[in-house]
N, C-alpha and C positions, 0 to 999 in steps of 0.2 A: 596885422596877422603875423607872426613871425615864426621860422623854422631853425631850430639849432642856434638860437640866438639872435637872427637877424630877421629882418623884416621881407616877407614874401612880396615880391615885385608883382605889379599887375598882369604881366603877361604870363608870369607862372599860375595865378590863378586862374586866369582865363583859360591856359592848358588843362589844369586840372578839372574844371567845370566841363571842358568839352570831352575829355577822356570819361569821366564819371557817366556823363549822358548815354552812353552806350552800353553801361554796365547794367545788367537785370539781377536784380536781388534774389537768391534763393529763398524757397519757401522752407518753412519752420519745421515742416514734417521731414524735411529730406535726411536722408541718411549722412552722416559726419563720418570723416576719413579717420584715419589710425592718428593722425595729428590732433584730433580734438581732445578734449578733456578727459581725463579718466572717468569722470560720472558717465559718459557715455557708452563706454567699453564693459560695462558690467554684464556678466555671462547669465543669461536668462535660466534660472532654476528652476527645473521642472519637478512637479510633485512627485513625491516617491512612491514607488509601484508597492503596493501592499503585498507580502510574502503571503504565497499560498499554503492554507493550512493543509497539513497531510491529513489524508482521511484515514481514521483509525481502521486498520485492519482487522476483518472478523476472525476471532478463533475458530480454528478446523475443527468441526465437529468430529468427536471419536466415533469410530465405526463400532455399532452395535455389536455387541461379543454374540459369536455363532453359537449354536447347540454345542453341548458338551459331548466330549467325545465319548461313545461307548465302547467298552472293551468287547471285542470279539469273543463269543463264548467258545472255548474248546471243546471238540469234538469228544464224545464218550469213550473212554477205554472200553475195550473189550477184548478180553484174551482170545476169543475164536478170532477175530480179525483185527489184527494191530493195524492200526493206522499212524500216518506219519512217519513211516518208514520208508526206504526203497526197498525193493524186491531182494535183493543181495541180503541186506541186514536183516529184513524180517526173516528169510529163508535161516540163515546161521542163528538167530535169536531162536527160532523154534527148534533146530534140530541142536540147541545147547553149543554150539561152536563160539559162541561169544560167553567166556570164563565168568563167572559170578565173582566179584570183588568182596563180596559180605554177604551172608545169611541169616534170616530170622525166622526163627522156628515157633510158630503160634500154638502148638500142641498142649493141650492142659489149661488153657488161658481161658477165661471168661470174655464175653463179648467187650464189656469195658476194659479189660485188662490188655487183650488184644489190640483195641482199638488206639489206646494209649502207646502201646508198645510200637505199632506200625508208624505211628506218627513220629515218634521219637527216632526211629530207625532211620525213615526217609531222612528226617533233618539232619542227623548225624552222617548219612551218606553223603548228602549235599555238601556238608562242611569238609568233608573228607575228599571231594570231586571223585567220587566213584561214579562210573557209568553204568554199570550193569550189577544187580543185586538180585538175590534170590529170597523169595517170601515163601514159606512152607506151612499152609494152612491145614493139611489132612485131606483125605478124600471124604471121610464121615461114611456114615450109612446111610440105607435110602430112608429109615425111619428118621423123624427128627432127632438131633443129637447136636451136642455143641460142635464136635468137627466138622458135621454138616453144613451148621449156620456159620462158621468162620470161613468156610470155602466160598459160601455164597455172598458172604458181606464184605471181604475183603477186597474184591473189585470195586463194590460201592464207597468203601472208605477212600480207595485210592481216586476216585471221580470227586470226591469233595473238592472245592476250591482251593483249600488250603494246602491240599497235595497236588492236585492235579496240574498246577502251573508248574512244577518241578519235573513233571513226567512227560516223556514222549511216547512211550507204548507199553503196554503188557501183553503178556501171553502165555499160554499154559507151557509149563516146562516138558521136556521131553522125559519118557520113563525113566530114563537113566537118573533124572534128577527129583523125581516126585510125581512126573506125569500131570495129571489134572488135579492133584493134591498141592501143587505148588506153581508159584506164578515167579516169571522173569520181569523185573521191572527196569526199564531203561530209561535214566535220568538225563535231565538237559546239563548241557556242560555249566559250570558256575564261573561267572566271569570273575576276572581279578578285581578286587575292591567292590564286589557285590555286597551289599548288608546281608545279613542272615534275619530272614523275617519270621523264621520258625515255620513250622508247619502247622503250628494250632492257631 
């Protein structure tokens, strides 16, 4: 036996055997130190965690449509009981203290002519932003006559939806302006930019 190119002496071999006798070999499964080869230092690869699938969101259900809004019907216009006015305005209107900005005389017209004329007059007055106008129907006689018919029909025509939505109140004019044979008509204010829907 030789070491480094020389023969090992008997006493050196005996010393080695004596030292090796006290050495306990490591088990095969024992962990190796960092000085071990690179093959024992490989990191353990953990299996990839599967990504969670996002649950599809349920589309919000649209709210059921509510019942259609119904227009509140306006009260009937009555020359004897002007509604929709404060007491002061109603008193001034009845006394003729609100000057009429325009007047329409229905004397001598048939019902069809008077009806058409009244619709056009209200439409024109709304376009001109008039607030108070006078409609002359004539008192008529007790017997059935055209004048008496117009006196009865004028309030009905003014209560038709096409005209009613433009009117605040009507009242019989004072005697100085025709009395029971004439009506004061108080119109609603026309807002700027309001489309003209006409009276018909």
